[in-house]
N, C-alpha and C positions, 0 to 999 in steps of 0.2 A: 174780222177786225182789221185786216190789212187788205189793200186792193190788189187785184191781179196785175201783172207787169205789162200793161198796155196790150193785152191780147184778149179783150172781152169778146163774147160771142157775136155781138153786133158787128164788130169790126171784121170778123171772119166771114159772116154772112154777106156783108157788102162786097168783100173782096172776091167771092166766088158765088154770085147769086144763082148762076145756072146749075150749080151743083148742090144747092141747099136742100132740094127735095129728092135728089137722087140718092141711091144707096151709097154711092161713093162719096157724095156730099155729106150725108149723115155720118159716114165713117170718119171723114175729115174733121167734122165738127166735134165728134166724140173724141178723136185723137187730140184735138186742140184743148178741149175741156179737161181731158185726162192730164195732159202736159201742164196745163195751168194749175190744176189741183195738186199735182205732184210738186210743182214749183213752190206753191204757197206752203205746202207741208214742209219742204226742205228749209225754206226761208224762216218759217216760224219755229222750227225745231233747232235752228242754228244756235250754237253757244255764243257767238259774237253778235253784236248789234249790226243790223243791216239797214241803211238809210239811203233812199234814192231821192234825188231832186230833179226837177225838170229844168228847162233852159231859163225859166224865170226864177229859179232857185227856190221854188216851192216844194215842199216835201210831198212825195207821191207814194212812198212806201216806208213803213216803219214797223219792223217785226217785233216779236215779243221780247227778245233780248234787248232791243232798243228801249222798249217800255220800262224794263227793269233797270237799265243803265241810267236813263235820263229822268225817270219818274213821271213821264206823261203817258196817257193812253194814246193809242194810235189815232182815235177819232178827235183828239184834242190838238193834234199837230198836222194832220194831213191837210194839205192846201195852204199851210202857213209857211212863212219864210224859214229857211234853215238857220238863220241867225238866232232863232229862238234857242237853239241848242249850243250856242257859242258864248264864251265870256264876253262881256261888254268891250273889253280892250281889243278883241279880235274881230268885232263885227264890221267896223268901218272899212277894213281892207279886204273883207272876205270875197266880195264880188270880183274885185280885181284879181285876187289870187286864183279864183276859179277860172277866170278868163285866161290868165297866163298858163294855167295848167292845160286848158283845152287847146291853146295855141302852140304849146310846146311840141317840138318834133318827137320828143321822147314818148309822148302820149300815144303816137301811132305805133310804137314798138311794143305796147302793152300786150297785144295778143300773142306775141312771140316770147315776151318776158313777163309772165304774170306778176301782178303786184305782190309784194311781200311785206310782212311786218318786220320792222327793225327800228333802231333808235332814231334814224333819220326821219321817220314818219311820226315821231312823238309830238302830240299837240295837247290841247286842253279842251274839254267840253264843259257844259254848264248844266247842272242838275236843276230840276224844277224848284228845289228849295234854295237855289242860289249858290250852292257849294260848287267848287271847281273840281273837275274830274280829269286826272291825267289819262290820256288814251293814246293808242296807236291806231293809225288808219291806213287802209289800202284802198285807193280810189280807181275806179274804172269808168271810162267814157263810153257811152252806148248811144248809137243812133237808132231811133225808133220813128218810123214813118216820116223821115226827114227832119225830125226834132232831136235835139241832143239832151241826153240825161246823164247824170253822174250817180253812180252807186258806190257808197263807201261802206266797207266792212270795218267796224269800230270795235276795238278791244280795250277793255278796262285794264289799266296797268297800275292801279292804285297800290296794290301790295308791293309790286316791284319798285315803284317810285319811293314808297316809304322805306323799303329795305336799302335802296341806294342812298337815301338821305341819312339813314342810320350809319351806313358804312362810311359815308363822307364825314359825318360828324365824329365817328370813332377815329378816323385818320388824323384829325386835328385836335383831339381831346385827350387829356390825361385821364387814364382809366381810374386812378385812385381818387383824385381830388375833383374831377369834373372840370378843371380849368382848361383853357387852351394850352396846347403843348408847344414844344419848341418850334415845330414846323409852322404852326399858326402864328406864333409870335414873330418869327422872322418874316413871314409873308406880310404881316401887318406893318412892321417897321420898314420893309422894302417899299411898300406902297407910300408910306409917309415920306420916305427919302426922295421920292420923285417930285415932291412938292417943295415949296420954299418956306412952309410953315415951321414955326418953332417946334422943337422936339427934344424932350429929355428922356433918358432911360436910366433905370437903376437895377442892379442885381442885389438880391437879398439872400443871405445864408444863415441858417439856424446855427447858433453857437453850440459847439460840443454836442452835436446831435447824436454822435456815436454813443455817448454816455447815456443818453435817454434810452436808446435801444438796449444797451447793456444792462441798465439798472431796472427798467420797467418792462422790457420785451418789445418786439417789433410791432405787435398790435397796438401798443400805446404810442410808439413812434409814428405809426400810420395815422393815429388819431391826431397827434400834434400837427402833422402835415396837413390834414384836412381842416383843422382849426385855423392854421395860418392861411390856407387857401381862401376860406370863407371871409376872414377878417380882411385880408389883403385885397380881395376882389371888391368888397363893399367899400373899403377905404379909398381906393383909387377911382373907382366908378368910371362912367362914360364921360368923355370919349376915350378915356384911357383903356389900357388892356393889361390885366394882371395874369401871368401865365406861369406854369411850372417849367423850369429850365431843365431840371433833372435832379434826382436824389433829393437833397434838402435845400436846393437852390431854386429861387423864384426870380422872375423878372417882371418889370413893369415898363410900359411905354406911356408917356404923358404928353400927348399932342398939345401944342400951345403953351407949354410950361417952359419958362426960362430957368436959368440955373438956381436962382433964389427960390422960386416957387417949387421946383422939384426937390430941393434940399428940405424945404419946409414939409412937404408931403411925406418924404422919407423919414424925417425926424419924428413927425407925429405918429407914423406907423410904428417906428421903433419903440416909442414910449408906450404905446398901447400894449405891446407884447411884454415890455418890462414890468408894467403895472398890472398886467392881466385885466386890462380895461376893455373887456368884451364879455358877452354872455355865451356860455357854453355849458351844457350838461355833460360833465366828464363821466366816463364809464366807471372809473375808480375814484380818483381824486385829482384836483387841479395839478397839472404838471408845469412847474415854472420853467420858462425858457426865454432866451433873449436872441436878438438877431443883429447881424452886421450888414451894412448896406453901402454899396458903391454907386455914386450918382454921377452921370455925365450929361452934358447938353451938346446937341449937334452944333458943330462950328459952321460958319458960313462956307458954302460950297462943299461941305462934307456929305458924300453920298455912299460911302462904303459902309455897309451894315456891319461887316465883320470887324472893321476898325473901331466902330462905335462901341460894339459889345466888348471888344478887347480893352478899351479904355475904361469901361465900367468895371470889368473884371479886375483891372489893376487897382482901381479905387477900392474895390472890395478887399483885395489883398492887403492894402494899407490899413484898412479898418480892422482887419483881423490882427495884423502885426502890432497895431497900436493898443491892443487890449480887448478887442471885441466890444459888442454892445454899443456901437457907435456908427455914425454916418460920415463917410468921406466923399469929397467931391473931386472928380478927375478933370 
């Protein structure tokens, strides 16, 4: 299935013709054949994919693990360009990257410092079906009869990449509601603060939420929080961001919205909760609740996120103090 690593019998015979028919020559040929067979067995039994390319970047070796990883049979890719196994976005610069690798002084140190798998070697491959595969690679430069080859040991890290993605998402996601959490919201607003675009923010608080927990139980209180999260996220929509600030408080960032637009969005949302103007299959019975909202708009030259949030919080306090179930602008 795979080719021997540039040590065919013909090459050996040409190198030592005077020994070919002698006992020692036969022994040498037998040793080379044994070594080649042993090499092929090791390569094909390797857990990681092993791919070798010649100086023209054509594939010369493709083991069984590579077949499993990329979805090609060896005879389908041998002699073809290595770009076959790369995402389209990586193909244009691949030849240059290989040249830079070959010319790097660090390449000469590889024999003393063997290649290793780590995050710095994380790249992407392309499966036959077009799907992108996250992989780690360790590359070695090999000189064969005056020609340069590169052998890459390729490890599939799909499971690890998916785990990292989940962990990253968990770090910025509220576990109960699935909304972005405070950290993600602050990062979003900080990015907006670096621009000159209009930006409004509001803080929303469920009125007398403690009474809901006391009268119906915390499981119902959690359901109310999830209802509010779903309605709030659908109401603000993109490019806005609706997030859980903590407890029964939620926040929204409204890029491009001036004070009047932000107040209108907040008031419409307040009315939806007051009127129960949303669809939800309650586990027990519909729980009436209202919200208070404090709205602020970024002032010219204002880049302090904490100051912006503080102003929104002050507006929320005024809404609570004025009787709840209302929107106040700061």
